[in-house]
C-alpha positions as semicolon CSV with decimal commas, in nm:
position;residue;x (nm);y (nm);z (nm)
1;M;0,000;0,000;0,000
2;S;0,134;0,344;-0,088
3;K;0,197;0,601;0,180
4;S;-0,074;0,827;0,042
5;K;-0,336;0,551;0,053
6;L;-0,236;0,449;0,409
7;K;-0,260;0,813;0,518
8;N;-0,611;0,842;0,370
9;L;-0,723;0,518;0,548
10;I;-0,598;0,637;0,887
11;L;-0,769;0,969;0,838
12;T;-1,097;0,798;0,746
13;L;-1,084;0,570;1,054
14;A;-1,012;0,863;1,280
15;L;-1,312;1,051;1,148
16;A;-1,537;0,741;1,185
17;L;-1,418;0,646;1,536
18;P;-1,672;0,856;1,730
19;L;-1,955;0,704;1,528
20;I;-1,828;0,347;1,588
21;L;-1,788;0,405;1,963
22;S;-2,133;0,557;1,978
23;S;-2,283;0,251;1,809
24;V;-2,102;0,007;2,038
25;T;-2,205;0,203;2,347
26;G;-2,563;0,206;2,227
27;F;-2,556;-0,171;2,170
28;V;-2,419;-0,237;2,518
29;Q;-2,677;-0,009;2,669
30;A;-2,954;-0,179;2,471
31;Q;-2,835;-0,522;2,580
32;A;-2,826;-0,419;2,945
33;K;-3,173;-0,275;2,912
34;E;-3,312;-0,602;2,767
35;M;-3,143;-0,824;3,027
36;N;-3,374;-0,774;3,326
37;I;-3,195;-0,894;3,639
38;E;-3,367;-0,904;3,980
39;N;-3,260;-1,038;4,318
40;T;-3,589;-1,214;4,407
41;G;-3,876;-1,390;4,236
42;S;-4,207;-1,554;4,322
43;L;-4,378;-1,886;4,252
44;T;-4,759;-1,910;4,239
45;I;-4,906;-2,259;4,230
46;H;-5,249;-2,302;4,070
47;K;-5,406;-2,624;4,199
48;L;-5,671;-2,767;3,966
49;L;-5,881;-3,080;3,939
50;N;-5,845;-3,268;3,615
51;P;-6,179;-3,436;3,535
52;N;-6,011;-3,680;3,296
53;Y;-5,763;-3,923;3,441
54;R;-5,410;-3,882;3,320
55;E;-5,109;-4,062;3,444
56;P;-4,939;-3,845;3,709
57;G;-4,565;-3,810;3,689
58;T;-4,534;-3,602;3,374
59;V;-4,639;-3,261;3,249
60;G;-4,827;-3,305;2,925
61;D;-4,842;-3,081;2,620
62;D;-5,142;-2,893;2,758
63;D;-4,996;-2,869;3,110
64;E;-4,717;-2,616;3,055
65;F;-4,623;-2,498;3,400
66;Q;-4,411;-2,192;3,327
67;G;-4,653;-1,900;3,336
68;D;-4,575;-1,556;3,199
69;G;-4,674;-1,379;3,519
70;T;-4,983;-1,211;3,378
71;A;-5,320;-1,203;3,550
72;T;-5,475;-1,421;3,281
73;G;-5,247;-1,708;3,371
74;N;-5,143;-1,787;3,015
75;N;-4,888;-2,063;2,978
76;A;-4,530;-2,013;2,865
77;N;-4,613;-2,080;2,502
78;G;-4,873;-1,806;2,487
79;G;-5,174;-2,040;2,493
80;A;-5,491;-2,012;2,694
81;A;-5,496;-2,063;3,068
82;I;-5,502;-2,423;3,188
83;G;-5,858;-2,539;3,255
84;G;-5,985;-2,719;3,561
85;Q;-6,170;-2,674;3,889
86;P;-5,966;-2,492;4,159
87;L;-5,881;-2,702;4,463
88;A;-5,847;-2,547;4,808
89;G;-5,668;-2,700;5,106
90;V;-5,382;-2,860;4,915
91;G;-5,047;-2,834;5,090
92;F;-4,718;-2,771;4,909
93;T;-4,355;-2,768;5,013
94;V;-4,101;-2,576;4,802
95;V;-3,729;-2,647;4,850
96;G;-3,437;-2,474;4,681
97;R;-3,205;-2,379;4,537
98;L;-3,093;-2,722;4,413
99;T;-2,745;-2,805;4,295
100;D;-2,675;-3,005;3,979
101;A;-2,588;-3,309;4,190
102;Q;-2,915;-3,284;4,383
103;V;-3,121;-3,255;4,063
104;N;-2,946;-3,556;3,913
105;A;-3,006;-3,758;4,229
106;L;-3,379;-3,675;4,232
107;E;-3,463;-3,723;3,864
108;D;-3,460;-4,051;3,674
109;S;-3,344;-4,084;3,314
110;N;-3,678;-3,945;3,194
111;G;-3,667;-3,645;3,425
112;H;-3,933;-3,782;3,662
113;I;-3,933;-3,773;4,042
114;T;-4,126;-4,012;4,263
115;Q;-4,325;-3,890;4,562
116;A;-4,129;-4,114;4,799
117;E;-3,794;-3,978;4,681
118;A;-3,914;-3,619;4,711
119;E;-4,053;-3,668;5,062
120;D;-3,733;-3,842;5,173
121;F;-3,529;-3,554;5,030
122;I;-3,736;-3,302;5,232
123;A;-3,715;-3,512;5,549
124;N;-3,337;-3,516;5,521
125;L;-3,295;-3,165;5,388
126;P;-2,935;-3,092;5,281
127;V;-2,759;-2,804;5,449
128;G;-2,791;-2,473;5,266
129;L;-3,136;-2,528;5,113
130;E;-3,443;-2,322;5,196
131;K;-3,783;-2,480;5,268
132;H;-4,116;-2,299;5,228
133;E;-4,462;-2,442;5,302
134;G;-4,809;-2,322;5,210
135;T;-5,171;-2,429;5,141
136;T;-5,396;-2,336;4,848
137;K;-5,679;-2,088;4,910
138;A;-6,036;-2,103;4,779
139;D;-5,918;-2,001;4,432
140;G;-5,676;-2,294;4,431
141;T;-5,362;-2,080;4,453
142;V;-5,074;-2,045;4,694
143;T;-4,788;-1,798;4,639
144;F;-4,430;-1,823;4,763
145;P;-4,287;-1,467;4,741
146;N;-3,933;-1,334;4,781
147;L;-3,751;-1,644;4,660
148;P;-3,381;-1,552;4,634
149;V;-3,222;-1,546;4,289
150;D;-2,859;-1,615;4,202
151;T;-2,808;-1,331;3,954
152;T;-2,479;-1,469;3,820
153;E;-2,650;-1,784;3,683
154;L;-3,013;-1,707;3,612
155;D;-3,076;-2,057;3,473
156;N;-2,952;-2,223;3,791
157;N;-3,226;-2,124;4,038
158;R;-3,413;-2,453;4,067
159;W;-3,682;-2,534;4,323
160;L;-3,835;-2,871;4,408
161;V;-4,217;-2,849;4,436
162;V;-4,387;-3,131;4,628
163;E;-4,756;-3,176;4,704
164;T;-4,750;-3,284;5,069
165;S;-5,123;-3,296;5,153
166;K;-5,454;-3,309;4,967
167;P;-5,829;-3,318;5,039
168;D;-5,989;-3,653;5,114
169;T;-6,205;-3,615;4,806
170;V;-5,901;-3,639;4,581
171;D;-5,746;-3,977;4,508
172;K;-5,430;-3,876;4,327
173;A;-5,165;-3,623;4,419
174;A;-4,966;-3,449;4,150
175;A;-4,611;-3,568;4,092
176;P;-4,318;-3,361;4,220
177;V;-4,156;-3,123;3,972
178;I;-3,855;-2,894;3,953
179;V;-3,906;-2,538;3,830
180;N;-3,658;-2,256;3,775
181;V;-3,732;-1,908;3,916
182;P;-3,697;-1,701;3,701
183;T;-3,801;-1,865;3,374
184;G;-3,641;-1,753;3,051
185;T;-3,758;-1,737;2,691
186;P;-3,478;-1,696;2,433
187;E;-3,515;-1,405;2,192
188;T;-3,242;-1,400;1,927
189;S;-2,921;-1,354;2,124
190;L;-3,088;-1,195;2,428
191;K;-3,307;-1,333;2,707
192;N;-3,614;-1,196;2,874
193;Y;-3,670;-1,334;3,223
194;N;-3,996;-1,376;3,408
195;Y;-3,955;-1,355;3,785
196;D;-4,321;-1,419;3,873
197;V;-4,366;-1,782;3,771
198;N;-4,702;-1,959;3,761
199;L;-4,707;-2,334;3,813
200;Y;-5,025;-2,516;3,706
201;V;-5,070;-2,849;3,881
202;K;-5,360;-3,093;3,846
203;N;-5,491;-3,360;4,076
204;Y;-5,607;-3,681;3,918
205;A;-5,911;-3,890;3,992
206;S;-5,830;-4,251;4,064
207;G;-5,788;-4,420;3,729
208;E;-5,941;-4,741;3,607
209;P;-5,765;-4,948;3,342
210;E;-5,917;-4,964;2,996
211;I;-5,897;-5,244;2,739
212;E;-5,832;-5,206;2,367
213;K;-5,793;-5,456;2,084
214;E;-5,610;-5,432;1,755
215;I;-5,586;-5,665;1,457
216;D;-5,294;-5,677;1,217
217;K;-5,527;-5,632;0,916
218;P;-5,902;-5,662;0,871
219;T;-5,895;-5,898;0,572
220;H;-5,699;-6,223;0,563
221;S;-5,668;-6,520;0,339
222;T;-5,733;-6,844;0,521
223;G;-5,365;-6,922;0,488
224;D;-5,270;-6,615;0,692
225;R;-5,216;-6,614;1,065
226;V;-5,452;-6,362;1,222
227;Q;-5,267;-6,157;1,481
228;Y;-5,450;-5,983;1,763
229;T;-5,310;-5,747;2,023
230;L;-5,491;-5,669;2,346
231;K;-5,380;-5,358;2,529
232;I;-5,452;-5,260;2,889
233;T;-5,431;-4,881;2,886
234;D;-5,492;-4,587;3,120
235;L;-5,280;-4,755;3,384
236;P;-5,323;-4,589;3,726
237;D;-4,999;-4,524;3,909
238;D;-5,117;-4,736;4,204
239;L;-5,170;-5,041;3,983
240;A;-4,917;-5,235;4,191
241;S;-5,162;-5,221;4,483
242;F;-5,450;-5,380;4,289
243;N;-5,583;-5,715;4,405
244;R;-5,654;-5,856;4,059
245;L;-5,592;-5,777;3,695
246;E;-5,740;-6,021;3,446
247;V;-5,842;-6,039;3,079
248;Y;-6,078;-6,287;2,917
249;D;-6,108;-6,330;2,539
250;P;-6,357;-6,588;2,404
251;L;-6,274;-6,692;2,048
252;D;-6,530;-6,721;1,773
253;E;-6,585;-7,082;1,671
254;R;-6,437;-7,001;1,331
255;L;-6,101;-6,917;1,490
256;S;-5,862;-7,181;1,620
257;L;-5,559;-7,154;1,843
258;L;-5,228;-7,272;1,699
259;G;-5,045;-7,587;1,802
260;D;-5,132;-7,853;2,055
261;T;-5,297;-7,792;2,391
262;P;-5,236;-7,558;2,574
263;H;-5,154;-7,380;2,245
264;A;-4,837;-7,202;2,350
265;E;-4,765;-7,137;1,980
266;S;-5,052;-6,888;1,976
267;L;-4,942;-6,691;2,280
268;G;-4,688;-6,411;2,271
269;T;-4,489;-6,250;2,551
270;V;-4,677;-6,021;2,790
271;T;-4,496;-5,687;2,811
272;L;-4,522;-5,341;2,963
273;K;-4,453;-5,082;2,694
274;S;-4,406;-4,709;2,690
275;K;-4,607;-4,473;2,474
276;D;-4,363;-4,508;2,184
277;G;-4,378;-4,888;2,193
278;T;-4,048;-4,945;2,371
279;V;-4,055;-5,256;2,591
280;K;-4,001;-5,157;2,954
281;K;-4,068;-5,493;3,120
282;E;-4,132;-5,852;3,014
283;F;-4,342;-6,085;3,228
284;N;-4,289;-6,456;3,278
285;S;-4,597;-6,653;3,177
286;Y;-4,727;-6,988;3,302
287;I;-4,933;-7,148;3,023
288;T;-5,181;-7,423;3,105
289;D;-5,522;-7,567;3,022
290;D;-5,580;-7,689;3,377
291;P;-5,890;-7,510;3,514
292;S;-5,775;-7,567;3,871
293;I;-5,481;-7,329;3,821
294;T;-5,561;-6,973;3,923
295;A;-5,359;-6,658;3,978
296;E;-5,339;-6,751;4,345
297;N;-5,190;-7,100;4,301
298;T;-4,976;-7,040;3,991
299;P;-4,623;-7,175;4,058
300;A;-4,387;-6,920;4,209
301;G;-4,167;-6,721;3,976
302;N;-4,443;-6,651;3,725
303;D;-4,595;-6,310;3,663
304;V;-4,892;-6,403;3,448
305;L;-5,115;-6,710;3,428
306;I;-5,232;-6,779;3,073
307;R;-5,501;-7,044;3,055
308;T;-5,675;-7,180;2,747
309;G;-5,984;-7,396;2,735
310;K;-6,324;-7,461;2,584
311;T;-6,601;-7,214;2,642
312;S;-6,970;-7,280;2,691
313;E;-7,070;-6,951;2,528
314;A;-7,284;-6,982;2,216
315;G;-7,090;-6,916;1,899
316;K;-6,760;-6,941;2,086
317;D;-6,516;-7,228;2,072
318;Q;-6,213;-7,159;2,289
319;Y;-6,096;-6,887;2,521
320;I;-5,774;-6,728;2,640
321;Y;-5,758;-6,609;2,999
322;W;-5,475;-6,392;3,135
323;A;-5,445;-6,334;3,511
324;F;-5,160;-6,141;3,671
325;T;-5,023;-6,311;3,979
326;A;-4,935;-6,120;4,294
327;E;-4,572;-6,125;4,178
328;G;-4,669;-5,982;3,841
329;I;-4,888;-5,707;3,985
330;A;-4,609;-5,606;4,221
331;K;-4,390;-5,536;3,916
332;L;-4,636;-5,281;3,775
333;T;-4,449;-4,987;3,924
334;D;-4,277;-4,675;3,789
335;L;-4,559;-4,622;3,540
336;E;-4,558;-4,320;3,312
337;Q;-4,821;-4,149;3,103
338;G;-4,896;-4,355;2,795
339;D;-4,765;-4,685;2,932
340;Y;-4,970;-4,991;2,842
341;I;-4,967;-5,367;2,894
342;E;-4,963;-5,570;2,573
343;L;-5,111;-5,920;2,540
344;P;-5,047;-6,057;2,189
345;F;-5,188;-6,376;2,041
346;E;-5,262;-6,524;1,700
347;V;-5,506;-6,776;1,555
348;M;-5,600;-6,941;1,227
349;V;-5,933;-6,930;1,046
350;N;-6,078;-7,282;1,047
351;E;-6,311;-7,481;0,821
352;K;-6,626;-7,342;0,988
353;A;-6,567;-7,001;0,830
354;N;-6,756;-6,888;0,519
355;S;-6,652;-6,643;0,251
356;N;-6,764;-6,282;0,281
357;V;-6,890;-6,332;0,637
358;A;-6,700;-6,131;0,897
359;I;-6,550;-6,312;1,196
360;P;-6,572;-6,087;1,504
361;N;-6,349;-6,098;1,806
362;D;-6,385;-5,910;2,132
363;G;-6,283;-5,955;2,492
364;E;-6,316;-5,797;2,831
365;L;-6,101;-5,670;3,112
366;G;-6,165;-5,748;3,478
367;F;-5,987;-5,586;3,771
368;E;-6,026;-5,527;4,140
369;N;-5,861;-5,227;4,297
370;K;-5,701;-5,209;4,636
371;P;-5,944;-5,256;4,928
372;G;-6,208;-4,987;4,955
373;N;-6,203;-4,900;4,586
374;N;-6,323;-5,209;4,404
375;G;-6,322;-5,215;4,027
376;T;-6,483;-5,464;3,791
377;K;-6,505;-5,813;3,931
378;P;-6,264;-6,027;3,729
379;V;-6,405;-6,285;3,494
380;D;-6,284;-6,644;3,527
381;P;-6,445;-6,867;3,261
382;E;-6,402;-7,172;3,481
383;K;-6,517;-7,003;3,803
384;P;-6,773;-6,731;3,720
385;Y;-6,860;-6,490;3,996
386;T;-7,216;-6,540;4,121
387;P;-7,300;-6,279;4,385
388;G;-7,523;-6,368;4,676
389;P;-7,808;-6,147;4,803
390;E;-7,571;-5,931;5,006
391;D;-7,269;-5,943;4,774
392;P;-7,184;-5,650;4,545
393;V;-7,242;-5,681;4,173
394;Y;-6,933;-5,524;4,023
395;G;-7,082;-5,500;3,679
396;P;-6,962;-5,635;3,345
397;G;-6,601;-5,652;3,245
398;K;-6,486;-5,361;3,034
399;P;-6,533;-5,462;2,670
400;T;-6,277;-5,425;2,396
401;E;-6,367;-5,292;2,059
402;V;-6,503;-5,560;1,832
403;V;-6,255;-5,621;1,552
404;N;-6,342;-5,829;1,249
405;T;-6,155;-6,027;0,990
406;I;-6,304;-6,137;0,661
407;F;-6,205;-6,321;0,345
408;G;-6,363;-6,389;0,007
409;K;-6,352;-6,614;-0,296
410;K;-6,329;-6,581;-0,670
411;D;-6,508;-6,782;-0,939
412;F;-6,363;-6,854;-1,282
413;V;-6,483;-7,028;-1,599
414;K;-6,261;-7,175;-1,871
415;T;-6,399;-7,137;-2,226
416;D;-6,314;-7,167;-2,592
417;A;-6,217;-6,822;-2,716
418;D;-6,428;-6,858;-3,031
419;T;-6,725;-7,078;-2,945
420;K;-6,748;-6,983;-2,574
421;A;-6,792;-7,353;-2,496
422;P;-6,667;-7,464;-2,151
423;L;-6,327;-7,634;-2,140
424;Q;-6,224;-7,902;-1,893
425;G;-5,877;-7,986;-1,764
426;A;-5,704;-7,647;-1,758
427;E;-5,470;-7,612;-1,458
428;F;-5,373;-7,291;-1,281
429;I;-5,170;-7,179;-0,982
430;V;-5,274;-6,876;-0,774
431;K;-5,017;-6,602;-0,716
432;D;-5,005;-6,286;-0,509
433;T;-4,767;-5,995;-0,475
434;P;-4,879;-5,854;-0,138
435;K;-4,815;-5,497;-0,031
436;Q;-4,764;-5,614;0,330
437;P;-4,568;-5,910;0,473
438;I;-4,769;-6,231;0,491
439;K;-4,755;-6,430;0,815
440;T;-4,836;-6,792;0,740
441;V;-4,711;-7,145;0,815
442;D;-4,491;-7,389;0,625
443;A;-4,567;-7,748;0,532
444;D;-4,477;-7,862;0,885
445;G;-4,699;-7,602;1,051
446;N;-4,410;-7,381;1,162
447;K;-4,460;-7,005;1,160
448;V;-4,305;-6,821;0,865
449;E;-4,324;-6,467;0,732
450;L;-4,311;-6,391;0,359
451;P;-4,187;-6,043;0,264
452;A;-4,397;-5,778;0,094
453;G;-4,349;-5,704;-0,273
454;E;-4,238;-6,055;-0,372
455;E;-4,441;-6,314;-0,561
456;I;-4,589;-6,591;-0,346
457;Y;-4,799;-6,895;-0,429
458;A;-5,111;-7,051;-0,278
459;V;-5,126;-7,403;-0,135
460;I;-5,487;-7,513;-0,175
461;E;-5,694;-7,793;-0,027
462;N;-6,055;-7,860;-0,125
463;G;-6,066;-7,537;-0,318
464;R;-5,951;-7,319;-0,026
465;V;-5,614;-7,161;0,046
466;V;-5,449;-7,322;0,348
467;R;-5,113;-7,146;0,339
468;W;-4,874;-6,947;0,119
469;T;-4,526;-7,033;0,002
470;A;-4,235;-6,865;-0,173
471;D;-4,153;-7,197;-0,348
472;K;-4,341;-7,218;-0,676
473;N;-4,296;-7,595;-0,678
474;E;-4,517;-7,619;-0,367
475;A;-4,807;-7,436;-0,531
476;T;-5,125;-7,643;-0,566
477;P;-5,289;-7,632;-0,911
478;V;-5,663;-7,582;-0,946
479;T;-5,838;-7,752;-1,241
480;S;-6,140;-7,651;-1,447
481;G;-6,430;-7,900;-1,438
482;A;-6,654;-8,035;-1,711
483;D;-6,851;-7,709;-1,697
484;G;-6,529;-7,512;-1,725
485;K;-6,573;-7,371;-1,375
486;F;-6,334;-7,356;-1,081
487;T;-6,326;-7,153;-0,759
488;V;-6,048;-7,024;-0,535
489;D;-6,175;-6,967;-0,180
490;G;-6,013;-6,819;0,129
491;L;-5,854;-6,515;-0,037
492;A;-5,809;-6,184;0,138
493;Y;-5,993;-5,892;-0,014
494;T;-5,780;-5,706;-0,266
495;N;-5,825;-5,379;-0,081
496;E;-5,823;-5,271;0,280
497;V;-6,161;-5,314;0,443
498;N;-6,338;-5,038;0,636
499;Y;-6,626;-5,164;0,847
500;S;-6,922;-4,959;0,951
501;K;-6,905;-4,848;1,312
502;Q;-7,105;-4,883;1,629
503;Y;-7,085;-4,691;1,954
504;I;-7,045;-4,844;2,299
505;F;-7,215;-4,657;2,583
506;A;-7,169;-4,728;2,955
507;V;-7,488;-4,707;3,162
508;Q;-7,409;-4,563;3,505
509;G;-7,577;-4,635;3,836
510;P;-7,513;-4,716;4,203
511;L;-7,327;-5,028;4,309
512;L;-7,592;-5,294;4,370
513;T;-7,607;-5,627;4,549
514;G;-7,711;-5,962;4,413
515;D;-8,078;-5,900;4,501
516;G;-8,082;-5,559;4,331
517;S;-8,062;-5,342;4,643
518;V;-7,814;-5,057;4,666
519;Y;-7,481;-5,169;4,807
520;Q;-7,294;-4,838;4,803
521;P;-7,519;-4,540;4,715
522;E;-7,222;-4,303;4,701
523;K;-7,036;-4,512;4,444
524;T;-7,135;-4,486;4,077
525;V;-7,041;-4,780;3,859
526;T;-7,112;-4,906;3,509
527;Q;-7,403;-5,146;3,527
528;E;-7,409;-5,246;3,160
529;Y;-7,275;-5,158;2,816
530;V;-7,508;-5,071;2,529
531;Y;-7,417;-5,094;2,159
532;V;-7,572;-4,853;1,906
533;A;-7,506;-4,874;1,531
534;A;-7,358;-4,562;1,376
535;N;-7,483;-4,405;1,055
536;P;-7,303;-4,516;0,738
537;R;-6,985;-4,320;0,671
538;T;-6,833;-4,197;0,352
539;S;-6,519;-4,008;0,263
540;T;-6,705;-3,682;0,340
541;T;-6,795;-3,777;0,699
542;T;-6,627;-3,539;0,943
543;A;-6,531;-3,566;1,309
544;A;-6,796;-3,304;1,384
545;D;-7,059;-3,526;1,223
546;I;-6,957;-3,815;1,446
547;E;-6,953;-3,601;1,760
548;A;-7,300;-3,465;1,680
549;E;-7,431;-3,817;1,627
550;I;-7,293;-3,934;1,962
551;Q;-7,434;-3,630;2,141
552;A;-7,778;-3,687;1,987
553;I;-7,779;-4,040;2,126
554;L;-7,678;-3,915;2,471
555;D;-7,951;-3,651;2,461
556;A;-8,222;-3,901;2,373
557;E;-8,494;-3,966;2,631
558;G;-8,397;-4,233;2,883
559;H;-8,024;-4,189;2,821
560;E;-7,950;-3,951;3,107
561;N;-7,729;-4,211;3,274
562;W;-7,539;-4,302;2,959
563;V;-7,173;-4,216;2,907
564;F;-6,994;-4,258;2,576
565;Y;-6,733;-4,531;2,616
566;K;-6,569;-4,597;2,280
567;E;-6,623;-4,672;1,914
568;S;-6,613;-5,021;1,771
569;E;-6,674;-5,218;1,454
570;T;-7,017;-5,364;1,387
571;N;-7,090;-5,727;1,451
572;P;-7,163;-5,880;1,209
573;A;-6,962;-5,640;0,997
574;Q;-7,100;-5,425;0,721
575;I;-6,853;-5,260;0,490
576;D;-6,880;-4,887;0,430
577;F;-6,607;-4,864;0,164
578;L;-6,278;-5,019;0,061
579;G;-5,941;-4,854;0,104
580;N;-5,598;-4,896;-0,050
581;Q;-5,501;-5,200;-0,254
582;I;-5,304;-5,451;-0,048
583;H;-5,301;-5,757;-0,277
584;D;-5,215;-5,817;-0,641
585;Y;-5,369;-6,152;-0,734
586;A;-5,311;-6,343;-1,057
587;L;-5,369;-6,684;-1,219
588;E;-5,089;-6,852;-1,408
589;E;-5,201;-7,125;-1,648
590;T;-4,964;-7,421;-1,609
591;K;-5,157;-7,663;-1,833
592;A;-5,398;-7,580;-2,114
593;P;-5,688;-7,805;-2,217
594;N;-5,601;-8,063;-2,482
595;G;-5,575;-7,901;-2,824
596;Y;-5,543;-7,548;-2,688
597;V;-5,256;-7,302;-2,654
598;P;-5,157;-7,209;-2,293
599;L;-5,205;-6,845;-2,198
600;K;-4,890;-6,638;-2,237
601;N;-4,988;-6,378;-1,973
602;D;-5,118;-6,408;-1,618
603;V;-5,485;-6,339;-1,551
604;K;-5,509;-6,054;-1,301
605;F;-5,812;-6,052;-1,072
606;T;-5,956;-5,885;-0,762
607;V;-6,153;-6,005;-0,461
608;P;-6,445;-5,945;-0,418
609;G;-6,475;-5,708;-0,715
610;E;-6,616;-5,366;-0,780
611;Q;-6,898;-5,185;-0,605
612;T;-7,217;-5,228;-0,809
613;G;-7,467;-5,037;-0,598
614;T;-7,601;-4,978;-0,249
615;D;-7,858;-5,156;-0,037
616;A;-8,164;-5,008;0,136
617;N;-7,942;-4,874;0,416
618;G;-7,709;-4,699;0,178
619;R;-7,427;-4,950;0,223
620;P;-7,227;-5,062;-0,081
621;I;-7,297;-5,390;-0,255
622;Y;-6,997;-5,566;-0,404
623;D;-7,048;-5,790;-0,704
624;N;-6,826;-6,093;-0,759
625;P;-6,893;-6,216;-1,114
626;A;-6,700;-6,513;-1,248
627;I;-6,400;-6,425;-1,460
628;N;-6,395;-6,577;-1,809
629;V;-6,056;-6,730;-1,900
630;P;-6,058;-6,808;-2,275
631;N;-5,810;-7,023;-2,471
632;K;-5,735;-7,043;-2,844
633;K;-5,711;-7,376;-3,021
634;T;-5,372;-7,508;-3,129
635;P;-5,322;-7,419;-3,503
636;G;-5,408;-7,727;-3,726
637;M;-5,232;-7,874;-4,036
638;P;-5,327;-7,722;-4,379
639;I;-5,491;-8,053;-4,496
640;T;-5,623;-8,303;-4,252
641;G;-5,773;-8,652;-4,269
642;G;-5,645;-8,989;-4,400
643;M;-5,673;-8,926;-4,779
644;G;-5,529;-8,581;-4,744
645;T;-5,227;-8,724;-4,571
646;I;-5,167;-8,978;-4,854
647;I;-5,196;-8,710;-5,121
648;F;-4,959;-8,490;-4,927
649;L;-4,699;-8,769;-4,903
650;V;-4,726;-8,865;-5,273
651;A;-4,685;-8,506;-5,382
652;G;-4,380;-8,476;-5,162
653;L;-4,222;-8,789;-5,312
654;L;-4,284;-8,668;-5,668
655;L;-4,124;-8,334;-5,592
656;M;-3,822;-8,504;-5,439
657;G;-3,791;-8,738;-5,739
658;G;-3,809;-8,452;-5,987
659;A;-3,545;-8,260;-5,801
660;Y;-3,317;-8,566;-5,807
661;K;-3,349;-8,606;-6,189
662;L;-3,280;-8,238;-6,248
663;R;-2,969;-8,252;-6,033
664;K;-2,846;-8,573;-6,208
665;G;-2,895;-8,422;-6,558
666;K;-2,709;-8,111;-6,458
667;N;-2,414;-8,310;-6,331
668;A;-2,399;-8,513;-6,658
């Protein structure tokens, strides 16, 4: 750089220096102005009653506890104030400020703190921590003012909040939490701090477990294994103090358990899973068909009794009965919101099933809470509970949704392509390229799974699919009869099936005795469950339509004691509409009728076919016409018959002789 240029640069910087310093000073002043630092803060606890049971121990998405300090009580994310009935007379203890080591000792890997750990921490309060106590007023609030703040580390002012007493009318205390005073909300590179923190805490009514059922898919071929999953949900955090926890599932007579008695091949591992499906605990099962074995006398070391047997219920064939032992119930601890117990099992469709007739499956959950808070009396199919005149009637077991499976068939006819006459003796194999994995069995009855997207072949007995195989050599041919007809039965529907729905309502009333008198007038229980068919649904049906329909049923005369329980499939099933394609079926002709040319291309087909109309109730009707499979004759000789053959041979000999003479003359 030349001296003149350097001189000009220095002069320019000197002239600009006051402006630069002014800007920097202004930035520092602005930053100091935005960073509000105070020596004390306050914590106001809002104690509310949550009418819907939720697992205590976590703060859910709608339970943000960091208020913005305004009178409206908005949460930290700017949403509306937390709803709920204020609770007075609830005692709280606030302890702080916690060190990193103390926080780590209190919280588990998920950031949760148990009541016992929190109370022990308070009873043996470490030196240097402050303890404040207070009780909520009529508006459900209690405020702890003048909490000291470490101004050098604003994000390190943590207080343990523990609910130490509650009204007798409340069954569940809120779980302990740790909150920082002040709370901070990042804004670009600066922070705004709120020193008046609002903590919204809900009490929970004592929860009762619920039962749900899922099926792997609603349409199966008869060669598929049908997989069911029962789930016990809404687990109360005091589940480990329950007396009983049992599930009973009677199987439709068209469903059979796998393997020999007691059918262990059908029964999966009982697990406790978190909301995301992660296995938290596995339970040891004792499987038997001995009706004398109960949860009480199951051999030690087992968590769950699983018993199979025959049922006396009409239309039912076998049952599965799960009963947690005392050891198993004792392991149902450290529960978190969304945890559920999973009971998987699988069956096969048997020879009693018919095409296009849905096979329903449902079950029920029985439980008995700790003494003084009895739940549903558990159902034991071998030892049903029969209350005496003075014994309480606990009501029916909680029902699962009904889930259905269904399969269909397809008819074909083999004909002459020109005359349309029926052709006998054509042989075909049935193929599928499924969009989902197929769970089936091999020739020895062992469980196998065939991957999605790959061609598989049907093994058929008496016209019905009995299993699927990836080995084309194992495929069973089907043959056209004298009338040209043949049928393939036991095929899953080509598309996903959507059944029409029904609603389950719980009818509430007092706890009664065996003779119908009131046993506990203050206790309301479900006395029965009522099923009401829903209106047909289409792709235009909205959630608001469904809610309005449910509310109209509840508002009907005589339904004042009804409570909506859950939605289910109809039984027997009616189909509202079909969904996405999940199968790609085809016939491959492996042998043509005598005198005919085999088909070069596969014959694609669907089950059950296309919608052709609707019935009187507006539900679709699906037609299943037979598919015509024509063949062309093998091309014949130009001249046929005995004399024609002789003439043809003589002409050939004459031509050969003439050619010989011409060649000989040419050579000479």
